[in-house]
Backbone of each chain as ProteinMPNN parsed JSONL, in Angstrom:
{"seq_chain_A": "XXXXXXXXXXXXXXXXXXXXXXXXXXXXXXXXXXXXXXXXXXXXXXXXXXXXXXXXXXXXXXXXXXXXXXXXXXXXXXXXXXXXXXXXXXXXXXXXXXXXXXXXXXXX", "coords_chain_A": {"N_chain_A": [[97.954, 106.704, 105.693], [97.138, 107.447, 107.933], [98.809, 109.805, 107.786], [97.844, 111.997, 106.56], [95.004, 113.709, 106.359], [91.074, 113.863, 105.958], [87.751, 115.061, 105.692], [85.279, 113.152, 104.435], [82.944, 113.176, 103.516], [81.237, 115.616, 101.044], [78.999, 117.048, 100.349], [77.415, 119.459, 97.579], [75.596, 121.842, 95.977], [74.937, 122.567, 92.624], [76.741, 124.343, 90.47], [77.268, 126.071, 92.807], [80.628, 126.684, 95.444], [82.675, 124.769, 95.799], [84.077, 123.279, 98.476], [87.248, 121.341, 99.803], [88.62, 119.92, 102.433], [91.816, 119.372, 104.402], [94.357, 118.585, 106.41], [97.996, 117.697, 107.451], [100.402, 115.738, 108.261], [103.437, 115.675, 107.803], [106.103, 117.976, 107.779], [108.281, 118.692, 106.219], [107.474, 117.934, 103.963], [107.77, 118.707, 100.067], [105.947, 118.614, 97.701], [102.747, 119.312, 97.204], [99.64, 117.388, 97.01], [96.768, 117.407, 94.82], [94.045, 114.907, 93.837], [92.038, 113.227, 91.665], [89.021, 111.103, 91.454], [86.898, 109.445, 89.85], [83.946, 107.085, 89.201], [85.031, 104.126, 88.942], [87.74, 104.201, 87.854], [91.241, 105.179, 87.406], [93.56, 107.378, 89.77], [93.568, 110.93, 88.912], [96.226, 113.284, 88.365], [95.399, 116.453, 89.821], [95.862, 118.992, 90.73], [99.146, 120.323, 91.908], [100.56, 122.042, 94.265], [103.575, 124.053, 95.332], [105.637, 123.648, 98.265], [106.401, 125.887, 98.939], [104.921, 127.919, 98.415], [101.724, 130.009, 99.06], [99.233, 130.119, 97.597], [97.531, 128.591, 95.072], [96.129, 129.433, 91.318], [93.958, 127.947, 89.429], [92.086, 127.763, 86.891], [88.959, 126.809, 87.07], [89.921, 125.696, 89.647], [91.092, 126.394, 92.849], [93.372, 126.18, 95.074], [95.072, 126.153, 98.337], [97.377, 127.002, 100.458], [98.288, 127.0, 104.189], [100.945, 126.837, 105.904], [102.147, 126.848, 108.482], [99.58, 125.355, 109.934], [99.557, 123.127, 108.658], [97.724, 122.76, 106.63], [95.785, 122.171, 103.937], [93.573, 123.012, 101.216], [91.34, 122.88, 98.521], [89.664, 124.383, 96.628], [86.746, 124.415, 94.228], [85.074, 126.382, 91.958], [82.092, 127.328, 91.083], [80.516, 124.632, 90.683], [80.244, 121.302, 88.902], [78.146, 118.901, 87.981], [80.062, 116.677, 86.794], [82.006, 116.945, 88.306], [81.624, 115.313, 90.192], [83.287, 113.333, 92.323], [85.966, 111.113, 94.263], [87.93, 112.76, 96.267], [91.522, 112.844, 96.722], [93.95, 114.274, 98.674], [97.455, 114.212, 98.867], [100.817, 114.054, 100.557], [104.407, 114.579, 99.603], [107.494, 113.019, 100.583], [109.492, 110.949, 101.1], [107.803, 109.538, 99.53], [104.543, 109.519, 98.606], [101.956, 110.457, 100.593], [98.657, 109.4, 101.516], [95.767, 110.827, 102.065], [92.398, 109.381, 103.093], [90.139, 110.203, 101.324], [87.923, 112.247, 100.139], [84.333, 112.139, 99.189], [82.729, 113.347, 97.034], [79.542, 114.575, 96.091], [77.475, 116.409, 93.656], [74.704, 117.74, 93.984], [71.616, 118.706, 91.871]], "CA_chain_A": [[96.84, 107.626, 105.426], [96.858, 108.367, 109.047], [99.855, 111.65, 108.219], [96.959, 113.02, 106.582], [93.508, 113.578, 106.912], [90.268, 114.715, 104.891], [86.425, 114.618, 105.874], [84.863, 111.813, 104.136], [81.48, 113.308, 102.504], [80.841, 116.851, 101.246], [77.301, 117.544, 99.37], [77.156, 120.903, 97.223], [74.55, 122.016, 94.958], [75.461, 122.859, 91.331], [76.893, 126.393, 90.306], [77.766, 127.0, 94.025], [81.488, 126.29, 95.386], [83.238, 123.36, 96.802], [85.671, 123.117, 99.809], [87.727, 120.408, 100.388], [90.091, 120.462, 103.425], [92.95, 118.341, 104.006], [95.634, 118.12, 107.127], [98.896, 117.106, 106.953], [101.908, 115.758, 109.181], [105.294, 116.041, 107.572], [106.679, 119.749, 107.548], [109.427, 118.64, 105.017], [106.934, 117.546, 101.961], [107.89, 119.791, 99.155], [104.933, 119.286, 96.959], [101.185, 118.754, 98.094], [98.715, 117.332, 95.73], [94.999, 116.84, 94.745], [93.671, 114.205, 92.914], [90.157, 112.787, 91.566], [88.927, 109.8, 91.272], [85.804, 108.997, 89.528], [83.834, 105.745, 89.337], [85.803, 103.067, 87.748], [88.844, 104.569, 87.07], [92.643, 105.232, 88.61], [93.909, 108.343, 90.001], [94.139, 111.218, 87.954], [96.428, 114.518, 88.911], [94.439, 117.023, 89.304], [96.769, 120.175, 90.515], [99.627, 120.502, 93.073], [101.413, 122.795, 95.594], [104.972, 123.422, 96.243], [105.104, 123.895, 100.039], [106.695, 127.814, 99.877], [103.527, 128.88, 98.081], [100.168, 130.118, 100.001], [98.463, 129.935, 97.123], [97.42, 127.709, 93.357], [94.802, 129.37, 90.531], [94.07, 126.837, 88.165], [90.438, 127.577, 85.587], [87.709, 126.891, 88.374], [90.621, 124.871, 90.541], [91.969, 127.199, 93.916], [94.414, 125.525, 96.051], [95.047, 127.424, 99.462], [97.992, 125.963, 101.644], [99.147, 127.01, 105.001], [102.182, 125.912, 106.155], [102.18, 127.033, 109.908], [98.688, 125.125, 110.294], [99.716, 121.992, 107.878], [96.48, 122.758, 106.238], [95.421, 122.374, 102.367], [92.255, 122.98, 100.502], [90.973, 122.68, 97.166], [88.308, 125.056, 96.328], [86.369, 124.124, 92.693], [84.383, 127.407, 91.938], [81.033, 127.173, 89.855], [80.873, 123.239, 90.354], [79.771, 120.935, 87.966], [78.204, 117.375, 88.085], [81.254, 116.246, 86.458], [82.884, 116.924, 89.544], [80.776, 114.504, 91.579], [84.431, 112.016, 92.481], [86.152, 111.064, 95.163], [89.261, 113.819, 95.576], [92.47, 112.991, 97.806], [95.137, 115.401, 99.029], [98.707, 113.734, 99.71], [101.712, 114.585, 100.62], [105.504, 113.984, 99.736], [108.518, 113.008, 101.363], [110.239, 110.26, 99.99], [106.587, 108.535, 98.743], [103.585, 110.159, 98.016], [100.887, 109.688, 101.644], [97.259, 109.807, 100.736], [94.412, 111.036, 103.008], [91.441, 108.385, 102.989], [89.298, 110.55, 100.269], [86.74, 113.268, 100.494], [83.377, 111.855, 98.425], [82.071, 114.735, 96.535], [78.381, 114.411, 95.412], [77.064, 117.39, 93.505], [73.325, 117.886, 93.846], [71.125, 119.638, 91.053]], "C_chain_A": [[96.185, 108.06, 106.807], [98.147, 109.484, 108.888], [98.62, 111.998, 107.289], [95.469, 112.607, 106.372], [92.295, 114.622, 106.011], [89.398, 114.309, 105.563], [86.027, 113.719, 104.747], [83.704, 112.117, 102.698], [82.021, 115.011, 102.252], [79.581, 116.623, 99.848], [77.346, 118.802, 98.829], [76.428, 120.935, 96.005], [75.608, 123.134, 93.637], [75.497, 124.284, 91.107], [77.123, 126.726, 91.899], [79.308, 125.795, 94.346], [81.901, 125.49, 96.589], [84.344, 123.614, 97.795], [85.901, 122.231, 99.919], [88.997, 120.937, 101.445], [90.842, 119.056, 103.897], [94.005, 118.755, 105.551], [96.585, 117.119, 106.993], [100.054, 116.786, 108.145], [103.122, 116.437, 109.181], [105.029, 117.35, 106.877], [107.508, 119.651, 106.574], [108.636, 117.991, 103.419], [106.921, 118.955, 100.804], [106.932, 119.996, 98.36], [103.55, 118.585, 98.107], [100.061, 118.543, 96.949], [97.405, 117.161, 95.859], [94.552, 116.01, 93.826], [92.811, 113.776, 92.782], [90.496, 111.538, 91.456], [87.51, 109.359, 91.254], [85.406, 107.738, 89.254], [84.568, 104.849, 88.552], [86.816, 103.725, 87.632], [89.545, 105.125, 88.388], [92.442, 106.697, 89.031], [93.836, 109.292, 89.401], [94.305, 112.948, 88.904], [95.863, 115.737, 88.683], [95.475, 118.662, 89.503], [97.748, 119.965, 91.987], [99.932, 122.285, 93.51], [102.639, 122.636, 95.617], [104.766, 123.955, 97.465], [105.875, 125.404, 100.254], [105.645, 128.541, 98.788], [102.602, 129.049, 99.068], [98.765, 129.467, 98.624], [98.535, 129.7, 95.361], [96.202, 128.63, 92.763], [94.881, 128.831, 89.575], [93.212, 126.932, 87.124], [89.87, 127.752, 86.77], [88.825, 126.133, 89.961], [90.94, 125.847, 92.048], [92.857, 126.437, 94.527], [95.5, 126.467, 97.301], [95.921, 126.509, 100.535], [98.286, 127.11, 102.657], [99.674, 126.273, 106.157], [102.411, 125.553, 107.794], [101.211, 126.014, 110.506], [99.106, 123.452, 109.889], [98.046, 122.015, 107.252], [96.212, 123.376, 104.98], [94.045, 122.092, 102.246], [92.067, 123.253, 99.149], [89.407, 123.287, 97.369], [87.814, 124.743, 94.639], [84.808, 125.248, 92.936], [83.399, 126.605, 90.824], [80.955, 125.401, 90.064], [79.686, 122.494, 89.822], [79.187, 119.58, 88.532], [78.742, 116.712, 87.782], [82.265, 116.314, 87.611], [82.848, 116.514, 90.408], [82.19, 113.398, 91.327], [84.674, 111.893, 94.098], [87.814, 111.62, 94.83], [89.888, 113.41, 96.829], [93.368, 113.622, 97.453], [96.169, 113.83, 99.609], [99.591, 114.64, 99.349], [103.328, 113.766, 100.157], [106.583, 114.607, 100.643], [109.49, 112.485, 100.325], [109.219, 109.136, 99.212], [105.51, 109.583, 98.916], [102.476, 108.93, 99.357], [99.97, 110.205, 101.03], [96.452, 110.14, 101.761], [93.323, 109.468, 102.541], [90.548, 108.93, 101.463], [87.767, 111.404, 100.796], [85.587, 112.597, 98.792], [82.528, 112.765, 98.094], [80.633, 115.121, 95.941], [77.906, 115.837, 95.099], [75.64, 117.28, 93.149], [72.595, 119.206, 92.518], [70.669, 120.66, 91.568]], "O_chain_A": [[95.16, 108.727, 106.954], [98.478, 110.039, 109.936], [98.463, 113.079, 107.856], [94.957, 111.493, 106.258], [92.507, 115.745, 105.552], [89.645, 113.297, 106.219], [86.968, 113.694, 103.954], [83.607, 111.647, 101.564], [82.872, 115.581, 102.934], [79.595, 116.103, 98.733], [77.315, 119.606, 99.761], [76.624, 120.132, 95.092], [76.496, 123.98, 93.742], [74.677, 125.157, 91.396], [77.137, 127.937, 92.118], [79.39, 124.651, 93.899], [81.625, 125.513, 97.789], [85.406, 124.203, 97.588], [84.906, 121.577, 100.234], [89.856, 121.816, 101.375], [90.415, 117.914, 103.725], [94.459, 119.846, 105.206], [96.353, 115.981, 106.586], [100.481, 117.702, 108.847], [103.682, 117.25, 109.916], [104.277, 117.73, 105.981], [107.549, 120.666, 105.878], [109.083, 117.732, 102.302], [106.171, 119.931, 100.826], [106.679, 121.158, 98.041], [103.443, 117.872, 99.105], [99.701, 119.414, 96.156], [96.894, 116.792, 96.916], [94.694, 116.489, 92.701], [92.232, 113.68, 93.864], [91.578, 110.955, 91.384], [86.917, 108.973, 92.262], [86.345, 106.982, 89.004], [84.594, 105.03, 87.335], [86.603, 104.034, 86.459], [89.165, 105.396, 89.527], [91.388, 107.272, 88.759], [94.232, 108.751, 88.368], [93.5, 113.584, 89.584], [95.771, 116.176, 87.536], [95.747, 119.346, 88.517], [97.233, 119.531, 93.017], [99.516, 123.345, 93.042], [103.133, 121.529, 95.83], [103.798, 124.67, 97.723], [105.971, 125.986, 101.335], [105.756, 129.728, 98.479], [102.62, 128.244, 99.999], [97.805, 128.707, 98.756], [99.249, 130.313, 94.567], [95.226, 128.721, 93.508], [95.766, 129.065, 88.752], [93.481, 126.137, 86.223], [90.165, 128.693, 87.507], [88.393, 126.138, 91.113], [91.412, 124.755, 91.733], [92.884, 125.563, 93.66], [96.435, 127.227, 97.048], [95.469, 125.611, 101.246], [98.538, 128.204, 102.152], [99.194, 125.497, 106.984], [102.724, 124.466, 108.28], [101.618, 125.559, 111.575], [98.976, 122.592, 110.761], [97.287, 121.107, 107.59], [96.291, 124.581, 104.742], [93.405, 121.253, 102.88], [92.884, 124.039, 98.668], [88.418, 122.868, 97.972], [88.714, 124.894, 93.813], [83.856, 125.07, 93.696], [83.682, 125.7, 90.04], [81.654, 124.909, 89.179], [78.509, 122.765, 90.061], [79.73, 119.13, 89.542], [78.391, 115.614, 88.215], [83.289, 115.631, 87.632], [83.514, 116.79, 91.406], [82.216, 112.704, 90.311], [83.944, 112.349, 94.978], [88.602, 111.325, 93.931], [89.268, 113.473, 97.891], [93.757, 113.726, 96.29], [95.865, 112.875, 100.325], [99.573, 115.538, 98.507], [103.456, 112.554, 100.328], [106.745, 115.706, 101.172], [110.041, 112.976, 99.339], [109.592, 108.184, 98.526], [105.866, 110.609, 99.495], [102.245, 107.721, 99.362], [100.051, 111.133, 100.225], [96.629, 109.288, 102.632], [93.687, 108.663, 101.683], [90.337, 108.098, 100.58], [86.891, 111.108, 101.608], [86.006, 112.625, 97.635], [81.57, 113.021, 98.824], [80.652, 116.123, 95.226], [77.86, 116.599, 96.065], [75.337, 116.76, 92.075], [73.049, 120.34, 92.367], [70.203, 121.553, 90.861]]}, "seq_chain_B": "XXXXXXXXXXXXXXXXXXXXXXXXXXXXXXXXXXXXXXXXXXXXXXXXXXXXXXXXXXXXXXXXXXXXXXXXXXXXXXXXXXXXXXXXXXXXXXXXXXXXXXXXXXXXXXXX", "coords_chain_B": {"N_chain_B": [[93.934, 108.957, 79.377], [97.16, 108.358, 80.841], [99.534, 107.92, 80.159], [100.269, 105.621, 82.005], [99.113, 102.252, 81.714], [97.508, 99.706, 82.938], [96.506, 96.567, 82.972], [95.396, 92.961, 83.383], [91.939, 95.042, 82.959], [89.858, 93.901, 84.528], [89.789, 91.327, 87.0], [89.158, 87.318, 87.648], [89.703, 85.29, 89.692], [89.97, 82.449, 91.44], [90.996, 80.843, 94.982], [93.269, 79.086, 94.652], [94.705, 80.096, 92.477], [97.3, 81.194, 89.984], [97.56, 84.31, 89.156], [99.264, 87.022, 86.838], [99.595, 90.762, 87.675], [99.939, 93.923, 85.051], [101.923, 96.208, 84.581], [102.607, 99.199, 82.477], [104.388, 102.129, 81.714], [104.612, 105.177, 79.702], [106.497, 107.357, 79.99], [108.652, 107.986, 80.95], [109.416, 107.886, 83.177], [110.942, 107.027, 86.567], [110.479, 105.843, 88.837], [108.505, 103.694, 89.975], [104.974, 102.463, 91.719], [103.121, 100.056, 93.494], [99.287, 100.217, 94.419], [96.699, 99.498, 97.055], [93.7, 99.787, 96.755], [90.753, 99.514, 98.891], [87.443, 98.607, 99.69], [86.09, 101.729, 101.571], [88.275, 102.212, 102.611], [91.553, 103.907, 103.746], [93.673, 104.641, 100.575], [97.098, 102.173, 100.093], [99.523, 101.594, 100.155], [101.544, 99.796, 98.836], [103.944, 98.642, 97.456], [107.129, 99.954, 96.311], [109.279, 100.926, 93.252], [112.34, 101.944, 92.592], [114.428, 103.165, 90.023], [114.589, 100.544, 89.449], [115.383, 98.796, 91.607], [113.557, 97.252, 94.337], [112.663, 99.376, 96.975], [111.004, 100.066, 99.644], [108.669, 98.086, 100.935], [105.883, 97.928, 101.979], [104.931, 95.529, 104.364], [103.713, 93.87, 102.622], [101.811, 90.766, 102.107], [103.402, 87.298, 101.508], [102.153, 85.954, 99.522], [101.689, 88.564, 97.489], [104.305, 89.181, 94.593], [106.094, 91.15, 93.924], [107.672, 92.548, 90.664], [110.219, 94.137, 89.149], [110.976, 94.36, 85.954], [112.101, 96.055, 84.156], [112.718, 100.301, 83.699], [110.318, 100.901, 82.537], [108.228, 98.941, 82.934], [106.716, 96.862, 85.422], [105.082, 94.519, 87.306], [103.133, 92.342, 89.101], [102.732, 89.751, 91.003], [100.566, 86.863, 92.083], [99.333, 84.861, 94.368], [98.331, 81.795, 95.224], [95.621, 83.864, 96.792], [93.485, 85.503, 99.107], [90.298, 86.122, 99.798], [89.822, 88.359, 101.21], [91.765, 89.798, 99.865], [90.646, 90.635, 97.539], [90.02, 93.745, 95.273], [90.367, 97.298, 94.231], [93.511, 97.917, 92.33], [95.845, 99.597, 92.102], [98.624, 100.807, 89.609], [101.027, 103.583, 89.697], [103.617, 106.057, 88.163], [106.353, 108.219, 88.973], [109.125, 110.712, 88.392], [111.243, 110.222, 90.138], [111.012, 109.457, 93.45], [108.321, 110.465, 95.244], [107.41, 112.801, 93.847], [104.974, 114.097, 91.616], [102.844, 111.413, 91.295], [101.404, 109.842, 88.175], [98.747, 107.813, 87.796], [97.277, 104.298, 86.52], [94.632, 102.939, 85.498], [93.633, 101.035, 86.795], [93.591, 97.65, 88.422], [90.738, 95.625, 88.745], [90.363, 93.265, 90.904], [89.014, 90.22, 91.769], [88.904, 87.093, 93.731], [87.921, 84.248, 94.619]], "CA_chain_B": [[94.998, 108.351, 79.269], [97.969, 109.017, 81.418], [100.479, 107.027, 80.277], [100.472, 104.256, 82.955], [98.538, 101.454, 81.593], [97.049, 98.256, 83.388], [96.617, 95.172, 81.963], [94.193, 93.42, 82.318], [91.432, 96.029, 83.956], [88.849, 92.496, 85.429], [90.043, 90.004, 87.159], [88.075, 86.566, 88.796], [91.057, 84.49, 90.364], [90.397, 81.374, 92.789], [92.704, 80.812, 95.689], [93.858, 79.009, 94.121], [95.279, 80.178, 91.065], [98.143, 82.039, 89.916], [97.649, 85.451, 87.941], [99.778, 88.23, 87.014], [98.977, 92.326, 86.966], [100.923, 94.364, 84.292], [101.753, 97.782, 84.433], [103.342, 99.632, 81.812], [104.362, 103.376, 81.996], [105.556, 105.159, 78.341], [106.548, 108.856, 80.729], [110.081, 108.254, 81.045], [109.527, 107.736, 84.964], [112.199, 106.454, 87.066], [110.05, 105.488, 89.812], [106.973, 102.789, 89.954], [104.392, 101.844, 92.73], [102.09, 99.435, 93.568], [99.044, 100.287, 95.769], [95.628, 98.616, 97.079], [92.511, 100.319, 97.644], [89.812, 98.721, 99.017], [85.857, 99.997, 99.873], [86.054, 102.371, 103.189], [89.825, 102.06, 103.385], [92.344, 104.641, 102.303], [94.916, 104.075, 99.813], [97.533, 101.516, 100.528], [100.958, 102.071, 99.52], [102.347, 97.975, 98.297], [105.488, 98.583, 96.797], [107.896, 101.367, 94.988], [110.911, 100.993, 92.905], [113.067, 103.359, 91.99], [115.388, 103.176, 89.523], [113.954, 99.144, 89.243], [115.346, 98.817, 92.798], [112.765, 98.082, 95.115], [112.626, 100.27, 97.704], [109.511, 100.07, 99.972], [108.096, 97.317, 101.078], [104.801, 97.667, 103.369], [104.07, 95.178, 105.038], [102.542, 93.056, 101.991], [102.139, 89.235, 102.764], [104.237, 87.125, 100.682], [101.614, 85.905, 98.09], [102.056, 89.698, 96.439], [105.36, 89.034, 95.04], [106.323, 92.61, 92.417], [108.577, 92.499, 89.693], [110.466, 95.388, 88.304], [112.332, 94.149, 84.837], [112.978, 97.278, 83.48], [112.186, 100.753, 84.022], [108.665, 100.993, 82.088], [107.022, 97.87, 83.186], [105.865, 96.211, 86.891], [104.238, 93.297, 87.639], [102.457, 92.165, 90.612], [102.315, 88.194, 90.594], [99.616, 87.015, 92.847], [99.159, 83.26, 94.338], [97.261, 81.819, 96.892], [95.698, 84.886, 97.708], [92.192, 85.495, 99.805], [88.743, 87.109, 99.381], [90.11, 89.708, 101.358], [92.825, 90.517, 98.871], [89.853, 91.947, 96.783], [90.349, 95.234, 95.665], [91.247, 97.866, 92.965], [94.997, 97.401, 92.507], [96.583, 100.937, 91.295], [100.161, 101.32, 89.17], [102.053, 104.426, 89.307], [104.828, 106.349, 87.837], [106.057, 109.56, 89.09], [109.909, 111.305, 87.836], [111.875, 110.647, 91.519], [109.945, 109.272, 94.814], [107.679, 111.165, 96.103], [107.077, 113.568, 93.244], [103.564, 113.633, 91.467], [102.494, 110.277, 89.968], [100.334, 109.691, 87.411], [98.242, 106.528, 87.739], [96.812, 104.052, 85.601], [93.101, 103.068, 85.59], [93.891, 99.715, 87.61], [92.922, 95.999, 87.677], [89.953, 95.523, 90.039], [90.824, 92.102, 91.134], [88.097, 89.717, 92.68], [89.281, 86.286, 94.688], [86.637, 83.637, 95.044]], "C_chain_B": [[96.162, 109.506, 79.664], [98.954, 108.866, 81.062], [101.049, 105.827, 80.624], [99.308, 103.617, 82.151], [98.39, 100.026, 82.233], [96.202, 97.263, 82.436], [96.177, 93.866, 82.922], [93.388, 94.589, 83.321], [90.403, 95.17, 85.0], [89.755, 91.263, 85.654], [89.508, 89.075, 88.278], [89.028, 85.884, 88.946], [90.287, 83.546, 91.219], [91.725, 81.438, 93.557], [93.465, 80.44, 95.758], [95.079, 79.085, 93.14], [96.221, 80.931, 91.185], [98.319, 82.821, 88.726], [99.119, 86.086, 88.199], [99.178, 89.407, 87.009], [100.105, 92.713, 86.171], [100.971, 95.84, 84.073], [103.093, 98.398, 83.67], [103.449, 101.243, 81.497], [105.081, 103.709, 80.8], [105.944, 107.125, 78.465], [107.806, 108.648, 80.37], [110.362, 108.276, 82.535], [110.79, 106.918, 85.383], [111.758, 105.142, 88.419], [108.674, 104.946, 89.845], [106.559, 102.545, 91.387], [103.177, 100.755, 92.391], [101.339, 100.068, 94.606], [97.549, 99.537, 95.651], [94.41, 99.621, 97.498], [91.311, 99.616, 97.656], [88.742, 99.696, 99.321], [86.553, 100.613, 101.567], [87.556, 102.182, 103.73], [90.51, 103.084, 102.876], [93.392, 103.751, 101.646], [96.207, 103.278, 100.215], [98.366, 101.061, 99.679], [101.551, 99.965, 99.396], [103.895, 98.09, 98.521], [105.867, 99.812, 95.942], [109.261, 100.668, 94.86], [111.029, 102.006, 92.299], [114.211, 102.79, 91.351], [115.431, 101.571, 89.076], [114.788, 98.392, 89.989], [113.927, 98.777, 93.3], [112.855, 98.952, 96.365], [111.768, 100.293, 99.625], [108.658, 98.788, 99.958], [106.96, 97.007, 102.762], [104.301, 96.174, 103.844], [103.46, 94.029, 104.168], [102.933, 91.647, 102.558], [102.938, 88.718, 101.438], [103.621, 86.507, 99.228], [101.3, 86.927, 97.25], [103.867, 89.712, 96.234], [105.648, 90.331, 93.682], [107.132, 91.97, 91.742], [109.075, 93.125, 88.982], [111.785, 94.839, 87.252], [113.45, 95.077, 84.463], [112.019, 98.582, 84.103], [110.845, 101.526, 83.929], [108.298, 99.961, 82.52], [107.31, 97.406, 84.773], [104.739, 95.402, 86.735], [103.771, 93.368, 89.096], [101.864, 90.678, 90.436], [101.619, 87.528, 91.833], [99.763, 85.404, 92.87], [98.859, 82.914, 95.799], [96.598, 82.933, 97.349], [94.237, 84.551, 98.29], [91.127, 86.114, 99.368], [89.416, 88.66, 99.555], [91.266, 90.695, 100.57], [91.751, 91.188, 97.387], [89.513, 93.533, 97.184], [90.865, 95.369, 94.275], [92.742, 97.984, 93.295], [95.104, 98.861, 91.321], [97.885, 100.539, 90.657], [99.78, 102.552, 89.659], [102.677, 104.651, 88.823], [105.282, 107.479, 88.316], [107.953, 109.462, 88.713], [110.797, 111.264, 89.389], [110.678, 110.307, 92.646], [109.576, 110.386, 95.198], [107.023, 112.862, 95.226], [105.501, 113.183, 92.53], [103.521, 112.447, 90.443], [101.356, 110.265, 89.748], [100.297, 107.562, 87.51], [97.295, 106.014, 86.404], [95.613, 103.869, 85.96], [92.899, 101.824, 86.668], [92.984, 98.307, 87.279], [92.168, 95.881, 89.031], [89.71, 93.949, 89.695], [89.405, 91.115, 92.225], [88.233, 88.199, 92.861], [87.726, 85.96, 95.578], [87.089, 82.163, 95.604]], "O_chain_B": [[96.305, 110.676, 79.309], [99.742, 109.685, 81.536], [101.891, 105.144, 80.042], [98.425, 104.42, 81.85], [99.269, 99.209, 81.961], [95.482, 97.391, 81.446], [97.244, 93.71, 83.517], [93.977, 95.041, 84.302], [90.139, 95.625, 86.114], [90.269, 90.487, 84.848], [89.337, 89.456, 89.437], [89.488, 85.763, 87.81], [89.761, 84.281, 92.055], [92.864, 81.787, 93.245], [94.427, 80.775, 96.45], [96.08, 78.372, 93.059], [96.348, 81.509, 92.264], [98.874, 82.492, 87.678], [99.889, 85.909, 89.143], [98.125, 89.412, 86.372], [101.179, 92.135, 86.338], [100.135, 96.505, 83.461], [104.258, 98.222, 84.026], [102.434, 101.674, 80.95], [106.038, 102.995, 80.498], [105.791, 107.959, 77.573], [108.136, 109.199, 79.32], [111.434, 108.653, 83.009], [111.496, 106.275, 84.607], [112.325, 104.114, 88.79], [107.722, 105.719, 89.747], [107.419, 102.417, 92.259], [102.514, 100.654, 91.358], [101.931, 100.511, 95.59], [97.144, 99.064, 94.589], [94.358, 100.131, 98.617], [90.821, 99.142, 96.632], [88.783, 100.926, 99.31], [87.259, 100.024, 102.386], [87.925, 102.044, 104.896], [90.311, 103.38, 101.698], [93.83, 102.643, 101.954], [96.669, 104.011, 101.09], [98.158, 100.339, 98.704], [101.847, 99.267, 100.366], [104.687, 97.757, 99.403], [105.177, 100.457, 95.152], [110.021, 100.132, 95.666], [110.275, 102.76, 91.685], [114.949, 102.015, 91.959], [116.35, 101.29, 88.307], [115.155, 97.335, 89.476], [113.112, 99.664, 93.046], [114.086, 98.962, 96.383], [112.41, 100.632, 100.619], [107.991, 98.51, 98.961], [107.065, 96.41, 103.833], [103.151, 95.835, 103.565], [102.744, 93.215, 104.751], [103.932, 91.358, 103.217], [103.129, 89.455, 100.471], [104.218, 86.497, 98.151], [100.68, 86.612, 96.234], [104.655, 90.046, 97.119], [105.267, 90.107, 92.533], [107.421, 90.821, 92.076], [108.635, 92.993, 87.84], [112.994, 94.835, 87.48], [114.68, 95.097, 84.414], [110.986, 98.386, 84.743], [110.354, 102.356, 84.694], [107.119, 100.304, 82.433], [108.4, 97.781, 85.206], [103.687, 95.625, 86.136], [103.989, 94.211, 89.966], [100.796, 90.425, 89.877], [102.311, 87.72, 92.833], [100.136, 84.719, 91.917], [99.02, 83.409, 96.914], [96.927, 83.185, 98.508], [93.757, 83.449, 98.025], [91.253, 86.727, 98.308], [89.551, 89.614, 98.788], [91.507, 91.897, 100.681], [92.106, 91.977, 96.511], [89.145, 94.197, 98.153], [91.39, 94.585, 93.484], [93.125, 98.134, 94.455], [94.63, 99.038, 90.199], [98.405, 99.683, 91.373], [98.631, 102.81, 90.016], [103.141, 103.598, 88.385], [104.356, 108.26, 88.098], [108.378, 108.307, 88.705], [111.032, 112.387, 89.834], [109.585, 110.873, 92.64], [110.357, 111.29, 95.494], [106.409, 113.767, 95.791], [104.916, 112.146, 92.844], [103.929, 112.4, 89.283], [100.409, 110.504, 90.497], [101.087, 106.624, 87.398], [96.757, 106.732, 85.562], [95.258, 104.631, 86.86], [91.867, 101.818, 87.339], [92.16, 97.997, 86.419], [92.692, 95.987, 90.139], [89.148, 93.46, 88.715], [89.04, 91.534, 93.324], [87.545, 87.69, 91.975], [86.966, 86.525, 96.363], [86.244, 81.383, 96.042]]}, "name": "protein", "num_of_chains": 2, "seq": "XXXXXXXXXXXXXXXXXXXXXXXXXXXXXXXXXXXXXXXXXXXXXXXXXXXXXXXXXXXXXXXXXXXXXXXXXXXXXXXXXXXXXXXXXXXXXXXXXXXXXXXXXXXXXXXXXXXXXXXXXXXXXXXXXXXXXXXXXXXXXXXXXXXXXXXXXXXXXXXXXXXXXXXXXXXXXXXXXXXXXXXXXXXXXXXXXXXXXXXXXXXXXXXXXXXXXXXXXXXX"}
């Protein structure tokens, strides 16, 4: 967890965009990942970005990577109540290193 | 359904019991992992197996003993646990170490 840092909480209104930020330390990471964990469930791989890319879009999800600053973000457009969950950023070198997770609460 | 199945989903055990957690993956992956998720703590990597060989052991107490009999199965044998070992134990698999891992639903363990 100490190699990957995330803010712990985010509250967003339904229909707005959510932006979850993450910073990491290992510049040799080949891939960076976003996982989603709903209550009582395991982690679900949401999306990933290759380290030589700076943006990846997948439907409502947009991943931005600033490799110089080692900053990764996940934007969720038109946030829905079903998006309420904990979101984990992870980087990989030899093994996956996870952040502590950002709890996203969507309010009506 | 992620292709990674963990059993049981819930387990309550006494401190003197011996139990095992089971993980099975149907994805043809060659690396498997055990993670521990405690309340208000980051996800902790416990063990990594690559090609059935243990390649990582993150200072986990010996009361946790992993076993990987083949590339599809991973066990975590538990004995004389402590109440602070109560947590969600997650199994994951990936094709190659460090690549995107797929997780099971986890076993919610309570030690009483």
